[in-house]
VOKOLMI-220603 format. One record per residue: residue in one letter; residue number from 1; x, y, z of N, C-alpha, C in turn; chain. Coordinates in Angstrom, 3 decimals, decimal comma. Layout:
N
[site "A"; NUM; [X; Y; Z]; [X; Y; Z]; [X; Y; Z]; "A"]
...
This chain:
140
[site "M"; 1; [112,066; 71,276; 106,702]; [111,573; 70,207; 105,966]; [112,971; 69,314; 105,969]; "A"]
[site "S"; 2; [112,844; 68,050; 106,258]; [113,928; 67,130; 106,229]; [114,188; 66,635; 104,773]; "A"]
[site "A"; 3; [115,343; 66,223; 104,664]; [115,779; 65,876; 103,432]; [114,953; 64,554; 102,860]; "A"]
[site "A"; 4; [114,573; 63,911; 103,736]; [113,798; 62,578; 103,327]; [112,391; 63,177; 102,742]; "A"]
[site "L"; 5; [111,660; 64,006; 103,681]; [110,418; 64,544; 103,085]; [110,672; 65,121; 101,555]; "A"]
[site "L"; 6; [111,563; 65,954; 101,568]; [111,938; 66,574; 100,264]; [112,135; 65,721; 99,053]; "A"]
[site "R"; 7; [113,013; 64,550; 99,371]; [113,228; 63,545; 98,399]; [111,809; 62,852; 98,040]; "A"]
[site "R"; 8; [111,051; 62,580; 99,003]; [109,661; 61,858; 98,751]; [109,049; 62,751; 97,992]; "A"]
[site "G"; 9; [108,873; 64,025; 98,108]; [108,028; 64,858; 97,376]; [108,558; 65,068; 96,013]; "A"]
[site "L"; 10; [109,849; 65,009; 95,877]; [110,310; 65,022; 94,487]; [110,070; 63,682; 93,714]; "A"]
[site "E"; 11; [110,140; 62,597; 94,401]; [109,800; 61,481; 93,844]; [108,412; 61,541; 93,359]; "A"]
[site "L"; 12; [107,443; 61,965; 93,988]; [106,098; 62,030; 93,589]; [105,902; 63,098; 92,407]; "A"]
[site "L"; 13; [106,848; 63,947; 92,234]; [106,685; 65,056; 91,182]; [107,378; 64,370; 89,864]; "A"]
[site "E"; 14; [108,041; 63,385; 89,998]; [108,862; 62,781; 88,910]; [107,821; 62,343; 87,770]; "A"]
[site "P"; 15; [108,284; 62,539; 86,315]; [107,566; 61,949; 85,593]; [107,358; 60,452; 85,450]; "A"]
[site "P"; 16; [106,151; 59,836; 85,291]; [106,149; 58,198; 85,404]; [106,979; 57,536; 84,556]; "A"]
[site "G"; 17; [107,630; 57,761; 83,450]; [108,456; 57,130; 82,753]; [109,991; 57,004; 83,264]; "A"]
[site "R"; 18; [110,165; 57,858; 84,251]; [111,475; 57,906; 84,775]; [111,794; 57,104; 85,781]; "A"]
[site "A"; 19; [112,694; 56,436; 85,749]; [112,998; 55,427; 87,003]; [113,916; 56,040; 87,917]; "A"]
[site "K"; 20; [114,164; 55,340; 89,019]; [115,048; 55,655; 90,095]; [116,522; 55,653; 89,732]; "A"]
[site "A"; 21; [117,365; 56,551; 90,588]; [118,691; 56,352; 90,181]; [119,120; 55,112; 90,420]; "A"]
[site "P"; 22; [120,134; 54,697; 89,790]; [120,838; 53,288; 89,871]; [121,526; 53,205; 91,284]; "A"]
[site "P"; 23; [121,492; 51,919; 91,643]; [122,070; 51,471; 93,158]; [123,214; 52,220; 93,449]; "A"]
[site "E"; 24; [124,169; 52,174; 92,452]; [125,570; 52,659; 92,745]; [125,500; 54,192; 93,073]; "A"]
[site "L"; 25; [124,665; 54,890; 92,548]; [124,430; 56,337; 92,768]; [123,694; 56,495; 94,176]; "A"]
[site "Q"; 26; [122,788; 55,596; 94,617]; [122,065; 55,988; 95,925]; [123,000; 55,781; 96,906]; "A"]
[site "R"; 27; [122,836; 56,466; 98,007]; [123,490; 56,333; 99,275]; [123,068; 55,275; 100,039]; "A"]
[site "D"; 28; [123,938; 54,562; 100,697]; [123,722; 53,477; 101,530]; [123,571; 53,968; 103,097]; "A"]
[site "R"; 29; [122,100; 53,615; 103,478]; [121,806; 54,144; 104,798]; [121,757; 53,115; 105,816]; "A"]
[site "S"; 30; [122,333; 52,042; 105,467]; [122,316; 50,769; 106,498]; [123,452; 50,718; 107,311]; "A"]
[site "G"; 31; [124,361; 51,660; 107,326]; [125,659; 51,597; 108,210]; [125,266; 51,900; 109,741]; "A"]
[site "P"; 32; [126,411; 51,680; 110,472]; [126,162; 51,697; 111,974]; [125,828; 52,886; 112,451]; "A"]
[site "R"; 33; [126,338; 54,089; 111,503]; [126,068; 55,367; 111,939]; [124,794; 56,038; 111,259]; "A"]
[site "A"; 34; [123,871; 55,341; 110,883]; [122,834; 55,750; 110,130]; [121,921; 56,375; 110,938]; "A"]
[site "A"; 35; [121,782; 55,945; 111,984]; [120,653; 56,559; 112,874]; [121,099; 57,994; 113,504]; "A"]
[site "G"; 36; [122,444; 58,163; 113,794]; [122,866; 59,416; 114,309]; [123,631; 60,249; 113,391]; "A"]
[site "A"; 37; [123,348; 60,129; 112,162]; [124,050; 60,740; 111,192]; [124,000; 62,345; 111,000]; "A"]
[site "A"; 38; [122,638; 62,532; 111,262]; [122,216; 63,996; 111,405]; [122,909; 64,763; 112,738]; "A"]
[site "R"; 39; [122,754; 63,913; 113,636]; [123,182; 64,513; 114,890]; [124,795; 64,370; 115,209]; "A"]
[site "R"; 40; [125,477; 65,330; 115,515]; [126,745; 65,438; 115,763]; [127,189; 65,522; 117,227]; "A"]
[site "R"; 41; [127,958; 64,576; 117,509]; [128,582; 64,523; 118,990]; [129,284; 65,705; 119,352]; "A"]
[site "K"; 42; [129,123; 66,183; 120,396]; [129,970; 67,382; 120,969]; [131,350; 66,833; 121,542]; "A"]
[site "R"; 43; [132,113; 67,625; 121,089]; [133,663; 67,188; 121,387]; [133,706; 67,642; 122,967]; "A"]
[site "V"; 44; [134,549; 66,956; 123,600]; [134,830; 67,178; 125,076]; [135,867; 68,227; 125,011]; "A"]
[site "P"; 45; [135,551; 69,403; 125,704]; [136,670; 70,463; 125,539]; [138,028; 70,128; 126,354]; "A"]
[site "E"; 46; [139,016; 70,718; 125,629]; [140,428; 70,294; 126,394]; [140,454; 71,118; 127,407]; "A"]
[site "P"; 47; [141,173; 70,615; 128,551]; [141,204; 71,505; 129,826]; [142,206; 72,695; 129,596]; "A"]
[site "G"; 48; [143,227; 72,405; 128,876]; [144,192; 73,430; 128,766]; [144,006; 74,617; 127,738]; "A"]
[site "R"; 49; [143,130; 74,548; 126,979]; [142,813; 75,470; 125,683]; [141,630; 76,420; 126,150]; "A"]
[site "N"; 50; [141,845; 77,517; 126,017]; [140,685; 78,533; 126,144]; [140,263; 79,032; 124,797]; "A"]
[site "K"; 51; [139,091; 78,876; 124,466]; [138,608; 79,311; 123,073]; [138,361; 80,773; 123,189]; "A"]
[site "T"; 52; [138,210; 81,338; 124,276]; [137,762; 83,031; 124,295]; [138,747; 83,723; 123,926]; "A"]
[site "T"; 53; [140,113; 83,322; 124,164]; [141,266; 84,040; 123,587]; [141,681; 83,620; 122,216]; "A"]
[site "V"; 54; [141,966; 84,648; 121,338]; [142,437; 84,227; 119,877]; [143,914; 84,670; 119,927]; "A"]
[site "K"; 55; [144,651; 83,882; 119,244]; [146,152; 84,154; 119,102]; [146,340; 85,409; 118,122]; "A"]
[site "G"; 56; [147,144; 86,232; 118,595]; [147,338; 87,532; 117,838]; [146,254; 88,573; 117,899]; "A"]
[site "R"; 57; [145,387; 88,596; 118,827]; [144,370; 89,387; 119,059]; [144,948; 90,765; 119,663]; "A"]
[site "V"; 58; [144,582; 91,779; 118,815]; [144,942; 93,256; 119,645]; [143,881; 93,795; 120,310]; "A"]
[site "V"; 59; [144,056; 94,202; 121,477]; [143,077; 94,856; 122,468]; [142,817; 96,034; 121,918]; "A"]
[site "K"; 60; [141,466; 96,518; 121,637]; [141,253; 97,938; 121,261]; [140,847; 98,744; 122,359]; "A"]
[site "S"; 61; [141,257; 100,091; 122,214]; [140,803; 101,049; 123,163]; [139,358; 101,394; 122,983]; "A"]
[site "A"; 62; [138,840; 101,606; 124,293]; [137,296; 101,880; 124,031]; [137,231; 103,474; 123,571]; "A"]
[site "I"; 63; [138,090; 104,303; 123,792]; [138,190; 105,590; 123,409]; [138,195; 105,688; 121,840]; "A"]
[site "E"; 64; [139,164; 104,857; 121,282]; [139,181; 104,892; 119,853]; [138,025; 104,270; 119,133]; "A"]
[site "E"; 65; [137,484; 103,335; 119,617]; [136,241; 102,611; 119,310]; [135,156; 103,704; 119,292]; "A"]
[site "Y"; 66; [134,978; 104,722; 120,168]; [133,893; 105,579; 120,522]; [134,234; 106,538; 119,256]; "A"]
[site "H"; 67; [135,414; 106,945; 119,118]; [135,763; 108,076; 118,164]; [135,359; 107,392; 116,629]; "A"]
[site "R"; 68; [135,538; 106,124; 116,612]; [135,531; 105,505; 115,212]; [133,995; 105,619; 115,028]; "A"]
[site "K"; 69; [133,252; 105,172; 115,889]; [131,630; 104,874; 115,544]; [131,031; 106,240; 116,025]; "A"]
[site "K"; 70; [131,574; 107,157; 116,226]; [130,743; 108,521; 116,667]; [129,903; 108,900; 115,439]; "A"]
[site "P"; 71; [128,784; 109,435; 115,727]; [127,858; 109,733; 114,510]; [128,450; 111,002; 113,762]; "A"]
[site "V"; 72; [128,121; 110,932; 112,434]; [128,756; 112,097; 111,788]; [127,545; 113,050; 111,296]; "A"]
[site "N"; 73; [127,640; 114,238; 111,432]; [126,640; 115,040; 110,977]; [126,567; 115,308; 109,497]; "A"]
[site "H"; 74; [125,656; 114,745; 108,823]; [125,694; 115,176; 107,323]; [124,484; 116,023; 107,109]; "A"]
[site "L"; 75; [124,197; 117,140; 107,996]; [123,196; 118,231; 107,610]; [123,594; 119,055; 106,366]; "A"]
[site "R"; 76; [124,802; 119,357; 106,396]; [125,310; 120,549; 105,238]; [124,996; 119,551; 104,040]; "A"]
[site "E"; 77; [125,526; 118,421; 103,831]; [125,374; 117,706; 102,673]; [123,940; 117,487; 102,267]; "A"]
[site "N"; 78; [123,323; 117,232; 103,198]; [121,709; 117,011; 102,888]; [121,055; 118,286; 102,486]; "A"]
[site "L"; 79; [121,456; 119,240; 103,231]; [121,029; 120,749; 102,761]; [121,233; 121,026; 101,234]; "A"]
[site "K"; 80; [122,450; 120,734; 100,893]; [123,121; 121,147; 99,658]; [122,076; 120,155; 98,472]; "A"]
[site "Y"; 81; [122,021; 118,954; 98,795]; [121,285; 118,131; 98,063]; [119,850; 118,582; 97,998]; "A"]
[site "M"; 82; [119,404; 118,878; 99,198]; [117,725; 119,250; 98,953]; [117,562; 120,646; 98,296]; "A"]
[site "L"; 83; [118,520; 121,602; 98,500]; [118,338; 122,664; 98,024]; [118,758; 122,960; 96,282]; "A"]
[site "K"; 84; [119,367; 121,786; 95,910]; [119,997; 121,888; 94,651]; [118,963; 121,930; 93,513]; "A"]
[site "G"; 85; [117,838; 121,045; 93,839]; [116,751; 121,016; 92,903]; [115,718; 121,767; 93,445]; "A"]
[site "R"; 86; [115,259; 122,857; 92,783]; [114,081; 123,679; 93,375]; [112,802; 123,550; 92,877]; "A"]
[site "L"; 87; [112,369; 122,350; 92,301]; [111,077; 122,064; 91,670]; [110,176; 121,931; 92,822]; "A"]
[site "V"; 88; [109,192; 122,703; 92,686]; [108,177; 122,785; 93,544]; [106,876; 122,098; 92,953]; "A"]
[site "A"; 89; [106,336; 121,109; 93,680]; [105,022; 120,652; 93,007]; [103,708; 121,796; 93,357]; "A"]
[site "D"; 90; [102,973; 121,279; 92,458]; [101,409; 122,188; 92,932]; [101,049; 121,619; 94,205]; "A"]
[site "K"; 91; [100,126; 122,730; 94,597]; [99,666; 122,203; 95,879]; [98,570; 121,164; 95,792]; "A"]
[site "N"; 92; [97,957; 121,145; 94,808]; [96,757; 120,244; 94,591]; [97,454; 118,723; 94,519]; "A"]
[site "I"; 93; [98,667; 118,693; 93,969]; [99,270; 117,394; 93,785]; [99,861; 116,918; 95,245]; "A"]
[site "T"; 94; [100,369; 117,839; 95,891]; [100,985; 117,514; 97,427]; [99,781; 117,193; 98,193]; "A"]
[site "E"; 95; [98,624; 117,685; 97,951]; [97,564; 117,414; 99,001]; [97,134; 116,195; 98,473]; "A"]
[site "Q"; 96; [97,083; 115,636; 97,258]; [96,627; 114,283; 96,812]; [97,494; 113,288; 97,424]; "A"]
[site "V"; 97; [98,823; 113,482; 97,225]; [99,831; 112,645; 97,759]; [99,542; 112,329; 99,550]; "A"]
[site "L"; 98; [99,454; 113,475; 99,917]; [99,503; 113,354; 101,452]; [98,025; 112,645; 101,877]; "A"]
[site "A"; 99; [96,861; 112,844; 101,078]; [95,798; 112,259; 101,271]; [95,882; 110,619; 100,950]; "A"]
[site "Q"; 100; [96,551; 110,202; 100,032]; [96,709; 108,942; 99,711]; [97,622; 108,220; 100,908]; "A"]
[site "N"; 101; [98,365; 108,787; 101,433]; [99,567; 108,269; 102,568]; [98,602; 108,234; 103,750]; "A"]
[site "R"; 102; [97,655; 108,978; 104,017]; [96,885; 109,254; 105,245]; [96,033; 107,802; 105,429]; "A"]
[site "G"; 103; [95,897; 107,487; 106,657]; [95,171; 106,416; 106,972]; [93,652; 106,922; 106,883]; "A"]
[site "R"; 104; [92,675; 105,832; 106,902]; [91,287; 106,211; 106,807]; [90,553; 106,436; 108,124]; "A"]
[site "K"; 105; [91,353; 106,275; 109,218]; [90,410; 106,204; 110,468]; [90,358; 107,678; 110,759]; "A"]
[site "S"; 106; [89,355; 108,014; 111,781]; [89,255; 109,362; 112,064]; [90,437; 110,021; 112,693]; "A"]
[site "K"; 107; [91,166; 109,233; 113,553]; [92,421; 109,634; 114,012]; [93,671; 110,110; 113,280]; "A"]
[site "D"; 108; [93,455; 109,526; 111,991]; [94,548; 109,881; 111,229]; [94,223; 111,331; 110,188]; "A"]
[site "Q"; 109; [92,859; 111,533; 110,276]; [92,449; 112,733; 109,585]; [92,917; 114,000; 110,259]; "A"]
[site "P"; 110; [93,281; 114,847; 109,247]; [93,749; 116,226; 110,025]; [92,527; 117,034; 110,544]; "A"]
[site "P"; 111; [92,733; 117,790; 111,315]; [91,425; 118,546; 111,924]; [90,958; 119,559; 110,770]; "A"]
[site "E"; 112; [89,583; 119,558; 110,824]; [89,092; 120,568; 109,718]; [89,314; 121,872; 110,162]; "A"]
[site "K"; 113; [89,543; 122,499; 108,952]; [89,930; 124,133; 109,248]; [88,622; 124,849; 109,372]; "A"]
[site "I"; 114; [88,587; 125,652; 110,340]; [87,389; 126,358; 110,685]; [87,615; 127,826; 110,159]; "A"]
[site "E"; 115; [86,690; 128,284; 109,426]; [86,799; 129,348; 108,569]; [86,365; 130,507; 109,746]; "A"]
[site "K"; 116; [87,179; 131,655; 109,832]; [86,952; 132,605; 110,619]; [85,815; 133,577; 110,137]; "A"]
[site "K"; 117; [84,853; 133,676; 110,788]; [83,777; 134,765; 110,270]; [84,381; 136,085; 110,532]; "A"]
[site "K"; 118; [84,112; 136,851; 109,505]; [84,515; 138,399; 109,744]; [83,206; 139,100; 110,283]; "A"]
[site "P"; 119; [83,604; 139,954; 111,254]; [82,631; 140,622; 111,944]; [81,631; 141,317; 111,104]; "A"]
[site "E"; 120; [80,391; 141,166; 111,046]; [79,636; 141,736; 110,174]; [79,482; 143,180; 110,470]; "A"]
[site "G"; 121; [79,690; 144,234; 109,533]; [79,598; 145,608; 109,723]; [77,950; 146,051; 109,765]; "A"]
[site "T"; 122; [77,664; 147,117; 110,528]; [76,226; 147,246; 110,480]; [75,970; 148,213; 109,313]; "A"]
[site "V"; 123; [74,741; 148,126; 108,874]; [74,070; 148,944; 107,868]; [73,629; 150,352; 108,200]; "A"]
[site "F"; 124; [73,600; 150,462; 109,509]; [73,204; 151,862; 109,866]; [74,317; 152,661; 110,492]; "A"]
[site "T"; 125; [74,287; 153,946; 110,134]; [75,243; 154,867; 110,571]; [75,015; 155,446; 111,918]; "A"]
[site "E"; 126; [75,870; 156,417; 112,446]; [75,559; 156,903; 113,755]; [74,606; 157,995; 113,590]; "A"]
[site "E"; 127; [74,435; 158,545; 112,518]; [73,315; 159,660; 112,438]; [72,092; 158,895; 112,458]; "A"]
[site "D"; 128; [71,919; 157,742; 111,790]; [70,592; 156,937; 111,814]; [70,160; 156,636; 113,265]; "A"]
[site "F"; 129; [71,138; 156,223; 114,158]; [70,979; 155,798; 115,439]; [70,497; 157,268; 116,241]; "A"]
[site "R"; 130; [71,034; 158,302; 116,078]; [70,757; 159,412; 116,648]; [69,213; 159,978; 116,376]; "A"]
[site "K"; 131; [68,943; 159,655; 114,932]; [67,437; 160,069; 114,723]; [66,661; 159,041; 115,350]; "A"]
[site "F"; 132; [67,079; 157,839; 115,470]; [65,908; 156,969; 115,984]; [65,875; 157,359; 117,445]; "A"]
[site "E"; 133; [66,841; 157,635; 118,141]; [66,771; 158,196; 119,596]; [65,867; 159,299; 119,634]; "A"]
[site "R"; 134; [65,860; 160,324; 118,785]; [65,056; 161,527; 118,990]; [63,643; 161,131; 118,740]; "A"]
[site "E"; 135; [63,389; 160,167; 117,705]; [61,961; 159,677; 117,323]; [61,468; 158,805; 118,661]; "A"]
[site "Y"; 136; [62,212; 157,835; 119,160]; [61,818; 157,108; 120,029]; [61,706; 157,390; 121,322]; "A"]
[site "F"; 137; [62,662; 158,184; 121,895]; [62,906; 158,616; 123,447]; [62,298; 160,118; 123,488]; "A"]
[site "G"; 138; [62,327; 160,658; 122,486]; [61,865; 161,974; 122,387]; [62,930; 162,974; 122,795]; "A"]
[site "I"; 139; [64,206; 162,735; 122,697]; [65,315; 163,222; 123,165]; [65,856; 164,333; 122,017]; "A"]
[site "P"; 140; [65,695; 165,490; 122,248]; [66,029; 166,742; 121,206]; [67,618; 166,575; 120,776]; "A"]
């Protein structure tokens, strides 16, 4: 937003009894540079001066930079911090938190746990089977 638009908007919001600023405080916009005041002319670069080099600059070694920026392993500090407080929340609470953070789409839902069916035991004993064989097949 330009300054002129902002100024006009503020004038609209002014209370009706308040007048404009006195003329000596207002800026004069009728000068020869009024049209190009916002735009700045680019300076012509001097041929003898190179801006890419800085006076007093020290060239840094790439190896030193690598060692200085090398990642630090914070695993031990993090483990100490994590193991310091051993407060474990209830399983119900953790499930609620996980459910709240999970999306509602089907792809975000965890797979349903399938309960394993226990193999059902037979109510007949081996002796009952032998007795049935004798009666049905006639084997003594």
